[in-house]
VOZATOR-450450 format. One record per residue (C-alpha): residue number from 1; x, y, z; residue in one letter. Coordinates in nm, 4 decimals, always signed. Layout:
! residues N
REC   nugu          x          y          z   martor
REC    NUM          X          Y          Z        A
...
This chain:
! residues 495
REC   nugu          x          y          z   martor
REC      1    +1.4033    +6.6187    -3.6117        M
REC      2    +1.3339    +6.2893    -3.7821        N
REC      3    +1.4785    +6.1263    -4.0865        G
REC      4    +1.2573    +6.3281    -4.3209        S
REC      5    +1.4401    +6.6504    -4.2446        H
REC      6    +1.6183    +6.6655    -4.5799        H
REC      7    +1.2973    +6.5988    -4.7719        E
REC      8    +1.1310    +6.9023    -4.6088        Q
REC      9    +1.4092    +7.1435    -4.7014        Q
REC     10    +1.3394    +7.3879    -4.9825        P
REC     11    +1.5169    +7.3412    -5.3112        A
REC     12    +1.8012    +7.5698    -5.4076        L
REC     13    +1.7340    +7.8599    -5.6380        S
REC     14    +1.9799    +8.0587    -5.8470        A
REC     15    +1.9799    +8.3319    -5.5789        D
REC     16    +2.1086    +8.0815    -5.3235        D
REC     17    +2.4276    +8.0094    -5.5210        I
REC     18    +2.7248    +8.2449    -5.5051        H
REC     19    +2.9284    +8.3021    -5.8218        V
REC     20    +3.2897    +8.3827    -5.7383        V
REC     21    +3.4243    +8.7072    -5.8808        D
REC     22    +3.7514    +8.5789    -6.0259        Q
REC     23    +3.9152    +8.9225    -6.0290        K
REC     24    +3.8329    +8.9799    -5.6611        E
REC     25    +3.9389    +8.6235    -5.5823        M
REC     26    +4.2875    +8.6837    -5.7201        K
REC     27    +4.3162    +9.0202    -5.5428        K
REC     28    +4.2247    +8.8548    -5.2137        A
REC     29    +4.4704    +8.5732    -5.2784        L
REC     30    +4.7604    +8.8099    -5.3478        R
REC     31    +4.6863    +9.0124    -5.0364        A
REC     32    +4.6682    +8.7103    -4.8067        T
REC     33    +4.9635    +8.5342    -4.9700        L
REC     34    +5.1905    +8.8300    -4.8941        L
REC     35    +5.1031    +8.8114    -4.5242        G
REC     36    +5.1993    +8.4447    -4.5072        N
REC     37    +5.5172    +8.5259    -4.6985        F
REC     38    +5.6074    +8.7867    -4.4366        M
REC     39    +5.5282    +8.5579    -4.1437        E
REC     40    +5.7699    +8.2906    -4.2606        W
REC     41    +6.0222    +8.5413    -4.3891        F
REC     42    +6.0595    +8.6654    -4.0318        D
REC     43    +6.0901    +8.3113    -3.8930        I
REC     44    +6.3474    +8.2298    -4.1589        G
REC     45    +6.5534    +8.5442    -4.1097        V
REC     46    +6.5717    +8.4873    -3.7355        Y
REC     47    +6.6646    +8.1195    -3.7808        A
REC     48    +6.9306    +8.1796    -4.0470        Y
REC     49    +7.0951    +8.4705    -3.8629        L
REC     50    +7.1462    +8.2720    -3.5434        T
REC     51    +7.5157    +8.3525    -3.5119        A
REC     52    +7.4794    +8.7270    -3.5666        S
REC     53    +7.1736    +8.7759    -3.3442        I
REC     54    +7.3276    +8.5685    -3.0657        T
REC     55    +7.6496    +8.7727    -3.0752        A
REC     56    +7.4631    +9.1069    -3.0846        V
REC     57    +7.2017    +9.0426    -2.8143        F
REC     58    +7.3244    +8.7456    -2.6073        F
REC     59    +7.7037    +8.7701    -2.5554        P
REC     60    +7.7000    +8.4889    -2.2997        L
REC     61    +7.9224    +8.1835    -2.2536        P
REC     62    +7.8151    +7.8608    -2.4222        K
REC     63    +7.5598    +7.7069    -2.4043        P
REC     64    +7.3748    +7.9971    -2.2410        W
REC     65    +7.3997    +8.2140    -2.5514        D
REC     66    +7.2200    +7.9567    -2.7658        Q
REC     67    +6.9683    +7.8866    -2.4907        L
REC     68    +6.8823    +8.2576    -2.4684        A
REC     69    +6.8481    +8.2782    -2.8482        F
REC     70    +6.6088    +7.9841    -2.8748        F
REC     71    +6.4111    +8.0941    -2.5691        A
REC     72    +6.3499    +8.4283    -2.7399        T
REC     73    +6.2586    +8.2455    -3.0612        F
REC     74    +6.0075    +8.0377    -2.8640        A
REC     75    +5.8279    +8.3527    -2.7456        V
REC     76    +5.6737    +8.3904    -3.0906        T
REC     77    +5.5142    +8.0459    -3.0681        F
REC     78    +5.4089    +8.0749    -2.7046        L
REC     79    +5.2197    +8.3972    -2.7781        V
REC     80    +5.0547    +8.2711    -3.0972        R
REC     81    +4.7634    +8.1008    -2.9183        P
REC     82    +4.6861    +8.4255    -2.7342        L
REC     83    +4.6722    +8.6086    -3.0656        G
REC     84    +4.4447    +8.3415    -3.2095        G
REC     85    +4.2178    +8.3424    -2.9041        L
REC     86    +4.1666    +8.7186    -2.9236        I
REC     87    +4.1865    +8.7965    -3.2947        L
REC     88    +3.9805    +8.4942    -3.4062        G
REC     89    +3.6548    +8.5932    -3.2325        P
REC     90    +3.7103    +8.9558    -3.3366        I
REC     91    +3.7425    +8.8389    -3.6964        G
REC     92    +3.4079    +8.6606    -3.6635        D
REC     93    +3.2514    +8.9837    -3.5347        K
REC     94    +3.3995    +9.2665    -3.7426        V
REC     95    +3.5206    +9.0782    -4.0485        G
REC     96    +3.8206    +8.8861    -4.1738        R
REC     97    +3.9575    +9.1730    -4.3848        R
REC     98    +3.9977    +9.4217    -4.0977        K
REC     99    +4.1780    +9.1764    -3.8732        V
REC    100    +4.4083    +9.0675    -4.1564        L
REC    101    +4.5004    +9.4320    -4.2206        A
REC    102    +4.5905    +9.4629    -3.8513        F
REC    103    +4.8006    +9.1455    -3.8455        T
REC    104    +5.0157    +9.2412    -4.1432        I
REC    105    +5.0727    +9.5887    -3.9973        L
REC    106    +5.1889    +9.4450    -3.6654        M
REC    107    +5.4092    +9.1818    -3.8313        M
REC    108    +5.5791    +9.4408    -4.0521        A
REC    109    +5.6412    +9.6852    -3.7685        L
REC    110    +5.7654    +9.4160    -3.5333        G
REC    111    +6.0130    +9.2760    -3.7857        T
REC    112    +6.1371    +9.6179    -3.8990        F
REC    113    +6.1897    +9.7456    -3.5444        L
REC    114    +6.3949    +9.4389    -3.4516        I
REC    115    +6.6445    +9.5611    -3.7101        G
REC    116    +6.6579    +9.8958    -3.5295        C
REC    117    +6.7359    +9.7727    -3.1767        I
REC    118    +7.0812    +9.8758    -3.0493        P
REC    119    +7.3174    +9.5981    -2.9472        S
REC    120    +7.3729    +9.4622    -2.5959        Y
REC    121    +7.7088    +9.6399    -2.5849        S
REC    122    +7.5286    +9.9740    -2.6380        S
REC    123    +7.2130    +9.9414    -2.4287        W
REC    124    +7.2839    +9.6469    -2.2016        G
REC    125    +6.9848    +9.4367    -2.0874        M
REC    126    +6.7385    +9.6780    -2.2491        I
REC    127    +6.8404    +9.5444    -2.5928        A
REC    128    +6.7391    +9.1768    -2.5402        P
REC    129    +6.4276    +9.2891    -2.3488        I
REC    130    +6.3195    +9.4972    -2.6501        L
REC    131    +6.3889    +9.1993    -2.8762        L
REC    132    +6.1654    +8.9771    -2.6610        I
REC    133    +5.8873    +9.2394    -2.6597        L
REC    134    +5.8958    +9.2690    -3.0376        L
REC    135    +5.8926    +8.8899    -3.0757        K
REC    136    +5.5841    +8.9028    -2.8532        F
REC    137    +5.4215    +9.1492    -3.0943        V
REC    138    +5.5096    +8.9280    -3.3892        Q
REC    139    +5.3757    +8.6161    -3.2207        G
REC    140    +5.0482    +8.7850    -3.1278        F
REC    141    +4.9900    +8.9094    -3.4821        S
REC    142    +5.0845    +8.5794    -3.6485        T
REC    143    +4.8313    +8.4132    -3.4190        G
REC    144    +4.5609    +8.5759    -3.6279        G
REC    145    +4.7379    +8.5663    -3.9648        E
REC    146    +4.7284    +8.2100    -4.0979        Y
REC    147    +4.3957    +8.1210    -3.9354        A
REC    148    +4.2408    +8.4357    -4.0826        G
REC    149    +4.4017    +8.3981    -4.4231        A
REC    150    +4.2934    +8.0337    -4.4546        A
REC    151    +3.9407    +8.1252    -4.3426        T
REC    152    +3.9251    +8.4170    -4.5848        F
REC    153    +4.0445    +8.2254    -4.8911        I
REC    154    +3.8326    +7.9193    -4.8107        A
REC    155    +3.5246    +8.1439    -4.8013        E
REC    156    +3.6278    +8.3349    -5.1126        Y
REC    157    +3.6905    +8.0364    -5.3396        S
REC    158    +3.4464    +7.8095    -5.5194        S
REC    159    +3.3615    +7.4702    -5.3746        D
REC    160    +3.5319    +7.2734    -5.6500        R
REC    161    +3.8617    +7.4702    -5.6470        R
REC    162    +3.9088    +7.5396    -5.2759        R
REC    163    +4.2050    +7.3050    -5.2496        G
REC    164    +4.3848    +7.4716    -5.5397        Y
REC    165    +4.3386    +7.8294    -5.4180        W
REC    166    +4.4071    +7.7432    -5.0541        G
REC    167    +4.7406    +7.5826    -5.1388        S
REC    168    +4.8771    +7.9200    -5.2488        F
REC    169    +4.8829    +8.0379    -4.8871        L
REC    170    +5.1468    +7.7807    -4.7973        D
REC    171    +5.3232    +7.8519    -5.1254        L
REC    172    +5.3679    +8.2051    -4.9922        G
REC    173    +5.4830    +8.0720    -4.6556        S
REC    174    +5.7637    +7.8546    -4.7893        Y
REC    175    +5.8681    +8.1062    -5.0519        L
REC    176    +5.9041    +8.3510    -4.7626        G
REC    177    +6.1322    +8.1091    -4.5837        F
REC    178    +6.3311    +8.0449    -4.9017        A
REC    179    +6.3635    +8.4212    -4.9588        A
REC    180    +6.4940    +8.4632    -4.6053        A
REC    181    +6.7495    +8.1877    -4.6591        A
REC    182    +6.8589    +8.3380    -4.9914        A
REC    183    +6.8886    +8.6929    -4.8550        L
REC    184    +7.0813    +8.5823    -4.5464        A
REC    185    +7.3138    +8.3695    -4.7601        T
REC    186    +7.3860    +8.6499    -5.0080        V
REC    187    +7.4570    +8.9022    -4.7345        I
REC    188    +7.6891    +8.6593    -4.5534        E
REC    189    +7.8791    +8.5969    -4.8770        I
REC    190    +7.9448    +8.9650    -4.9525        F
REC    191    +8.0027    +9.0990    -4.6007        L
REC    192    +8.2732    +9.0232    -4.3491        T
REC    193    +8.1879    +8.8893    -4.0044        E
REC    194    +8.2429    +9.2338    -3.8484        D
REC    195    +8.0182    +9.3966    -4.1084        Q
REC    196    +7.7482    +9.1363    -4.0428        M
REC    197    +7.7540    +9.2164    -3.6728        L
REC    198    +7.7642    +9.5911    -3.7326        A
REC    199    +7.4772    +9.6269    -3.9812        F
REC    200    +7.4453    +9.3308    -4.2200        G
REC    201    +7.1960    +9.1319    -4.0124        W
REC    202    +6.9715    +9.4381    -3.9808        R
REC    203    +6.9169    +9.4606    -4.3584        I
REC    204    +6.7164    +9.1372    -4.3570        C
REC    205    +6.4747    +9.2777    -4.0984        F
REC    206    +6.4387    +9.6183    -4.2637        W
REC    207    +6.3090    +9.4528    -4.5821        V
REC    208    +5.9841    +9.3847    -4.3918        A
REC    209    +5.8798    +9.7526    -4.3945        L
REC    210    +5.8192    +9.7952    -4.7707        P
REC    211    +5.6612    +9.4488    -4.7807        L
REC    212    +5.4281    +9.5480    -4.4989        G
REC    213    +5.3295    +9.8754    -4.6649        I
REC    214    +5.2488    +9.6894    -4.9861        A
REC    215    +5.0470    +9.4332    -4.7895        G
REC    216    +4.8413    +9.6950    -4.6061        I
REC    217    +4.7587    +9.8714    -4.9330        I
REC    218    +4.6564    +9.5421    -5.0945        M
REC    219    +4.4423    +9.4310    -4.7998        R
REC    220    +4.2682    +9.7665    -4.7770        S
REC    221    +4.1434    +9.7229    -5.1356        R
REC    222    +3.9874    +9.3783    -5.1070        I
REC    223    +3.6242    +9.3023    -5.0279        K
REC    224    +3.4909    +9.0956    -4.7418        E
REC    225    +3.4032    +8.7337    -4.8229        S
REC    226    +3.0492    +8.6668    -4.9448        A
REC    227    +3.0070    +8.3934    -4.6829        A
REC    228    +3.0838    +8.6333    -4.3989        F
REC    229    +2.8549    +8.9025    -4.5405        E
REC    230    +2.5717    +8.6474    -4.5651        A
REC    231    +2.6334    +8.5458    -4.2054        Q
REC    232    +2.6223    +8.9092    -4.0908        M
REC    233    +2.2957    +8.9614    -4.2761        E
REC    234    +2.1468    +8.6531    -4.1110        A
REC    235    +2.2557    +8.7759    -3.7666        E
REC    236    +2.1136    +9.1233    -3.8305        S
REC    237    +1.7777    +8.9605    -3.8969        Q
REC    238    +1.7896    +8.7829    -3.5642        G
REC    239    +1.8681    +8.4431    -3.7127        A
REC    240    +2.1706    +8.3950    -3.4910        D
REC    241    +2.1901    +8.4038    -3.1136        D
REC    242    +2.5564    +8.3605    -3.0371        E
REC    243    +2.7447    +8.5056    -2.7412        S
REC    244    +2.8522    +8.8676    -2.7663        Q
REC    245    +3.1827    +8.8373    -2.5734        T
REC    246    +3.5175    +8.6936    -2.6762        I
REC    247    +3.5296    +8.4631    -2.3736        V
REC    248    +3.1724    +8.3503    -2.4369        G
REC    249    +3.2500    +8.2818    -2.8018        D
REC    250    +3.5572    +8.0753    -2.7141        L
REC    251    +3.3711    +7.8673    -2.4554        K
REC    252    +3.0912    +7.8012    -2.7024        M
REC    253    +3.3353    +7.7020    -2.9794        V
REC    254    +3.5202    +7.4565    -2.7541        V
REC    255    +3.1945    +7.3108    -2.6196        R
REC    256    +3.0278    +7.2635    -2.9582        K
REC    257    +3.3233    +7.1772    -3.1788        Y
REC    258    +3.5746    +6.9998    -2.9544        W
REC    259    +3.5771    +6.6939    -3.1815        R
REC    260    +3.6620    +6.9005    -3.4875        Q
REC    261    +3.9239    +7.0923    -3.2878        L
REC    262    +4.0963    +6.7670    -3.1901        L
REC    263    +4.0841    +6.6215    -3.5416        L
REC    264    +4.2136    +6.9435    -3.6919        G
REC    265    +4.4931    +6.9538    -3.4316        A
REC    266    +4.6017    +6.6053    -3.5438        C
REC    267    +4.6363    +6.7303    -3.9013        L
REC    268    +4.8163    +7.0466    -3.7885        V
REC    269    +5.0574    +6.8444    -3.5744        M
REC    270    +5.1422    +6.6225    -3.8690        C
REC    271    +5.1963    +6.9026    -4.1192        S
REC    272    +5.3800    +7.1329    -3.8784        Q
REC    273    +5.6191    +6.8710    -3.7398        V
REC    274    +5.7216    +6.7834    -4.0952        V
REC    275    +5.7316    +7.1498    -4.1987        G
REC    276    +5.9332    +7.2742    -3.9025        Y
REC    277    +6.1645    +6.9734    -3.9192        A
REC    278    +6.2670    +7.0941    -4.2647        V
REC    279    +6.2612    +7.4702    -4.2112        T
REC    280    +6.3770    +7.5126    -3.8490        S
REC    281    +6.5516    +7.1897    -3.7462        F
REC    282    +6.7416    +7.1097    -4.0666        M
REC    283    +6.9608    +7.4249    -4.0669        P
REC    284    +7.1116    +7.3261    -3.7293        S
REC    285    +7.1112    +6.9543    -3.8207        Y
REC    286    +7.3069    +7.0203    -4.1403        L
REC    287    +7.5665    +7.2324    -3.9625        T
REC    288    +7.5806    +7.0783    -3.6127        G
REC    289    +7.5384    +6.7078    -3.6961        T
REC    290    +7.6364    +6.6698    -4.0613        L
REC    291    +7.9227    +6.9209    -4.0540        G
REC    292    +7.8205    +7.1638    -4.3292        Y
REC    293    +7.9212    +7.5280    -4.2903        D
REC    294    +7.6395    +7.7807    -4.2501        T
REC    295    +7.6456    +7.9078    -4.6079        I
REC    296    +7.6348    +7.5612    -4.7694        H
REC    297    +7.3769    +7.4367    -4.5187        G
REC    298    +7.1452    +7.7266    -4.6022        N
REC    299    +7.2077    +7.6934    -4.9761        A
REC    300    +7.1034    +7.3252    -4.9776        L
REC    301    +6.7626    +7.4114    -4.8367        L
REC    302    +6.6816    +7.6881    -5.0851        I
REC    303    +6.6100    +7.4674    -5.3933        P
REC    304    +6.4090    +7.2245    -5.1787        V
REC    305    +6.1860    +7.5027    -5.0449        L
REC    306    +6.1385    +7.6493    -5.3928        I
REC    307    +6.0378    +7.3114    -5.5394        V
REC    308    +5.7982    +7.2518    -5.2488        V
REC    309    +5.6422    +7.5957    -5.2912        S
REC    310    +5.5888    +7.5649    -5.6656        V
REC    311    +5.4452    +7.2123    -5.6360        A
REC    312    +5.1901    +7.2908    -5.3625        L
REC    313    +4.9160    +7.4162    -5.6021        P
REC    314    +4.9492    +7.0907    -5.7981        L
REC    315    +4.8803    +6.8897    -5.4826        F
REC    316    +4.5952    +7.1249    -5.3954        G
REC    317    +4.4483    +7.0684    -5.7407        M
REC    318    +4.4752    +6.6914    -5.6969        V
REC    319    +4.2888    +6.7187    -5.3649        S
REC    320    +4.0035    +6.8905    -5.5499        D
REC    321    +3.9885    +6.5898    -5.7820        R
REC    322    +4.0298    +6.2932    -5.5478        I
REC    323    +3.9593    +6.4492    -5.2066        G
REC    324    +4.1552    +6.5957    -4.9161        R
REC    325    +4.1541    +6.2724    -4.7158        R
REC    326    +4.3259    +6.0538    -4.9803        P
REC    327    +4.6004    +6.3144    -5.0324        V
REC    328    +4.6794    +6.3414    -4.6614        I
REC    329    +4.6575    +5.9671    -4.6017        L
REC    330    +4.9001    +5.9017    -4.8883        I
REC    331    +5.1312    +6.1654    -4.7424        G
REC    332    +5.1179    +6.0033    -4.3993        C
REC    333    +5.2064    +5.6701    -4.5574        G
REC    334    +5.4970    +5.8240    -4.7499        V
REC    335    +5.6201    +5.9894    -4.4298        G
REC    336    +5.6126    +5.6648    -4.2323        I
REC    337    +5.7910    +5.4673    -4.5045        V
REC    338    +6.0487    +5.7196    -4.6311        F
REC    339    +6.1521    +5.9297    -4.3282        S
REC    340    +6.4303    +5.6925    -4.2232        I
REC    341    +6.5679    +5.6534    -4.5802        P
REC    342    +6.5672    +6.0343    -4.6129        A
REC    343    +6.7779    +6.0748    -4.2975        F
REC    344    +7.0095    +5.7906    -4.3981        L
REC    345    +7.0724    +5.9638    -4.7316        L
REC    346    +7.1592    +6.2890    -4.5557        M
REC    347    +7.3925    +6.1044    -4.3183        M
REC    348    +7.5974    +5.9700    -4.6117        M
REC    349    +7.7735    +6.3062    -4.6184        G
REC    350    +7.7616    +6.3756    -4.9921        H
REC    351    +7.6025    +6.6925    -5.1261        V
REC    352    +7.3902    +6.4956    -5.3745        W
REC    353    +7.2674    +6.2488    -5.1097        S
REC    354    +7.1915    +6.5271    -4.8623        T
REC    355    +6.9968    +6.7163    -5.1272        L
REC    356    +6.8060    +6.3996    -5.2208        L
REC    357    +6.7219    +6.3317    -4.8567        G
REC    358    +6.5992    +6.6878    -4.8112        L
REC    359    +6.3922    +6.6592    -5.1279        M
REC    360    +6.2214    +6.3457    -4.9941        I
REC    361    +6.1362    +6.5429    -4.6813        M
REC    362    +6.0015    +6.8140    -4.9093        G
REC    363    +5.7752    +6.5656    -5.0895        V
REC    364    +5.6309    +6.4549    -4.7546        I
REC    365    +5.5664    +6.8218    -4.6779        M
REC    366    +5.3835    +6.8719    -5.0072        M
REC    367    +5.1196    +6.6125    -4.9195        F
REC    368    +5.0639    +6.7567    -4.5729        M
REC    369    +5.0664    +7.1324    -4.6043        V
REC    370    +4.9063    +7.1636    -4.9488        S
REC    371    +4.5551    +7.0895    -4.8220        I
REC    372    +4.5512    +7.2301    -4.4674        Q
REC    373    +4.4248    +7.5745    -4.5791        A
REC    374    +4.1245    +7.4082    -4.7469        S
REC    375    +4.0594    +7.1133    -4.5133        A
REC    376    +4.0810    +7.2936    -4.1783        L
REC    377    +3.8313    +7.5807    -4.2398        P
REC    378    +3.5812    +7.3247    -4.3719        A
REC    379    +3.5562    +7.1746    -4.0222        L
REC    380    +3.3720    +7.4765    -3.8793        F
REC    381    +3.0663    +7.6938    -3.9579        P
REC    382    +3.0981    +8.0479    -4.0909        T
REC    383    +2.9804    +8.2156    -3.7692        A
REC    384    +3.2695    +8.0693    -3.5655        N
REC    385    +3.5222    +7.9655    -3.8299        R
REC    386    +3.7885    +8.2289    -3.7558        Y
REC    387    +3.7690    +8.1762    -3.3794        A
REC    388    +3.7831    +7.7965    -3.4115        A
REC    389    +4.0741    +7.8164    -3.6540        M
REC    390    +4.2536    +8.0588    -3.4231        G
REC    391    +4.2240    +7.8180    -3.1307        I
REC    392    +4.2958    +7.4934    -3.3106        M
REC    393    +4.5747    +7.5993    -3.5444        F
REC    394    +4.7772    +7.8172    -3.3077        N
REC    395    +4.7599    +7.5916    -3.0039        V
REC    396    +4.8694    +7.2967    -3.2194        A
REC    397    +5.1521    +7.4982    -3.3775        V
REC    398    +5.2719    +7.6183    -3.0354        A
REC    399    +5.2688    +7.2646    -2.8926        L
REC    400    +5.4014    +7.0701    -3.1900        F
REC    401    +5.5403    +7.3114    -3.4521        G
REC    402    +5.7708    +7.5495    -3.2707        G
REC    403    +5.8890    +7.2723    -3.0375        T
REC    404    +5.9903    +7.0340    -3.3178        T
REC    405    +6.3604    +7.1192    -3.3100        G
REC    406    +6.3775    +7.0949    -2.9297        G
REC    407    +6.1868    +6.7649    -2.9171        V
REC    408    +6.4100    +6.6065    -3.1815        I
REC    409    +6.7206    +6.7309    -2.9990        T
REC    410    +6.5986    +6.5773    -2.6723        V
REC    411    +6.5128    +6.2512    -2.8493        L
REC    412    +6.8619    +6.2430    -3.0025        E
REC    413    +7.0115    +6.2844    -2.6564        S
REC    414    +6.7915    +6.0141    -2.5013        I
REC    415    +6.8221    +5.7588    -2.7815        T
REC    416    +7.1747    +5.8448    -2.8924        G
REC    417    +7.0534    +5.8111    -3.2511        S
REC    418    +7.0824    +6.0611    -3.5350        D
REC    419    +6.7584    +5.9084    -3.6686        L
REC    420    +6.5516    +6.0538    -3.3832        A
REC    421    +6.4142    +6.3174    -3.6192        G
REC    422    +6.2867    +6.0469    -3.8542        A
REC    423    +6.1171    +5.8642    -3.5673        Y
REC    424    +5.9381    +6.1797    -3.4527        Y
REC    425    +5.8192    +6.2552    -3.8063        I
REC    426    +5.6886    +5.9003    -3.8392        M
REC    427    +5.4979    +5.9371    -3.5117        F
REC    428    +5.3472    +6.2681    -3.6297        A
REC    429    +5.2400    +6.1047    -3.9569        C
REC    430    +5.0726    +5.8255    -3.7625        L
REC    431    +4.8794    +6.0759    -3.5497        V
REC    432    +4.7837    +6.2751    -3.8580        G
REC    433    +4.6674    +5.9632    -4.0381        G
REC    434    +4.4348    +5.8679    -3.7521        V
REC    435    +4.2905    +6.2192    -3.7399        G
REC    436    +4.2349    +6.2385    -4.1139        V
REC    437    +4.0748    +5.8931    -4.1231        Y
REC    438    +3.8127    +6.0158    -3.8752        L
REC    439    +3.7631    +6.3435    -4.0628        M
REC    440    +3.4731    +6.3942    -4.3036        K
REC    441    +3.5651    +6.4607    -4.6681        E
REC    442    +3.5110    +6.8258    -4.7612        S
REC    443    +3.6328    +6.8375    -5.1216        S
REC    444    +3.3662    +6.9744    -5.3570        G
REC    445    +3.1221    +7.0495    -5.0742        R
REC    446    +2.9973    +7.3896    -4.9689        N
REC    447    +3.1371    +7.5158    -4.6395        L
REC    448    +2.9294    +7.4657    -4.3265        I
REC    449    +2.6974    +7.7649    -4.2898        G
REC    450    +2.7665    +7.8912    -4.6421        S
REC    451    +2.5751    +7.8821    -4.9677        M
REC    452    +2.7254    +7.6804    -5.2551        P
REC    453    +2.9908    +7.8715    -5.4511        A
REC    454    +3.0718    +7.8232    -5.8194        V
REC    455    +3.3223    +7.9770    -6.0594        D
REC    456    +3.0875    +8.0598    -6.3482        R
REC    457    +2.7196    +8.1365    -6.4026        H
REC    458    +2.7031    +7.8379    -6.6372        E
REC    459    +2.7500    +7.6067    -6.3377        E
REC    460    +2.4331    +7.7244    -6.1611        I
REC    461    +2.1689    +7.5408    -6.3678        D
REC    462    +2.3426    +7.1998    -6.3597        P
REC    463    +2.3877    +7.2389    -5.9839        L
REC    464    +2.0191    +7.3164    -5.9308        I
REC    465    +1.9050    +7.0391    -6.1640        E
REC    466    +2.1262    +6.7790    -6.0031        G
REC    467    +2.0947    +6.8872    -5.6401        Q
REC    468    +1.8883    +6.5850    -5.5343        H
REC    469    +2.1346    +6.3401    -5.6879        E
REC    470    +2.4505    +6.5297    -5.5954        N
REC    471    +2.5727    +6.3766    -5.2726        E
REC    472    +2.8386    +6.6447    -5.2372        K
REC    473    +2.5754    +6.9130    -5.1769        L
REC    474    +2.4615    +6.8953    -4.8138        D
REC    475    +2.1645    +7.1282    -4.7727        L
REC    476    +2.1806    +7.0984    -4.3959        S
REC    477    +2.4931    +7.3129    -4.4059        T
REC    478    +2.3165    +7.6050    -4.5717        M
REC    479    +2.2819    +7.9369    -4.3861        P
REC    480    +2.0037    +7.9449    -4.1294        I
REC    481    +1.8056    +8.2066    -4.3211        D
REC    482    +1.7943    +7.9828    -4.6299        I
REC    483    +1.7350    +7.6443    -4.4709        V
REC    484    +1.5823    +7.6131    -4.1275        E
REC    485    +1.7208    +7.3123    -3.9510        G
REC    486    +1.9179    +7.1881    -3.6529        P
REC    487    +2.2709    +7.3042    -3.5806        S
REC    488    +2.5415    +7.1219    -3.7734        S
REC    489    +2.7891    +7.0937    -3.4896        E
REC    490    +2.8660    +6.7353    -3.5867        G
REC    491    +2.9838    +6.8365    -3.9316        E
REC    492    +3.3457    +6.7671    -4.0155        G
REC    493    +3.3606    +6.4431    -3.8188        V
REC    494    +3.3266    +6.1187    -4.0103        K
REC    495    +3.0296    +5.9267    -3.8860        G
């Protein structure tokens, strides 16, 4: 193809532009948000009930009891890539909605059944083995959850509000963690230590069953995304010649989109290191290093997580206005400059200074996580978006998210500094900044392989009339049956 390719492409017509059904959009958002809530609720419950779960399943001498607990916790993250590798390609074949219904079912059952496992004193080694198996189930299902939910909502939303709607997924995630912290704190306040070990800890896990039932009902009533349906129609007409096996799909995705996978992994590393530093590392840092008791340590995190959750849509809205790249780059800068002051405030030992330090960490989180559900899916075409997201997101989370607490602990031991966590966050922000700088801006643009999407019919005519002047509309990313052109495998990388 020569430089006249764009001039030869047919103009858009009204039939080429998808108008988002706002009612269906909100139904889809609620259904996907609940799944992300459940995913982080489980992570939070397990993290905040460390003492009870360790005593029930791992009655070993120190430090082997804690080592066994965290090794079991790590299973969830080690299995996530496997879930993404398998469920992602399936989601590209049979639809996002069906896979998301499966993931929420498996998450709910896995979490609920953990609350039903007898203790080590009753069943011996069978008890911790069952716990590990159920964490395996949870990890596998979560491997398809966030990647699928982000893909689904990105395809469902309009081009100019994708950042706003996508930010609600992470709102659900951190509200889930806050809910876990609140529930665990309340139960620990009202029950004695013996009651916690006998049945109190189980209550937190049993809550997952009604949540899961509600989620399955909600996800069974939503429609498939218009972008996926258009892709299926194109493939049925012979317009697509992709591999028909999961392994073949994965090889093709890695071969064609390795640049986008690496850039996306940089963003995921940045957001997840900051996120897990707050949600998973801070509970032990507050109690083990700063000397807070468990109840007060948990309570300090709750308002921070609530503020972060509520503010995420605001940051998503800003990214729709000024772009994803400026928001993330500002966040990386804030992280590099303010991580050390945040830790120094927490180390002062006052409740107000600790809360202020945690809130600064929360602000850094807001910049990072608010746009990942809109920026990451935009890196890949519709035909392979779920599979690519499953690979990129889950591998990065397994390598950099779930290991955050362990890496910071090792760095503290090596450096002898309580600021090791700040240094690691600064490094992650630097990596994220480089990745985002090389990433192509996606705000306001139609997704690769998808027709333009608008919120109202009134937006169609101005879009058609201004298509030749509108630099945000890239016709080369239109579905193959609308615009015949070369593959857009270079999309998503700044050139």
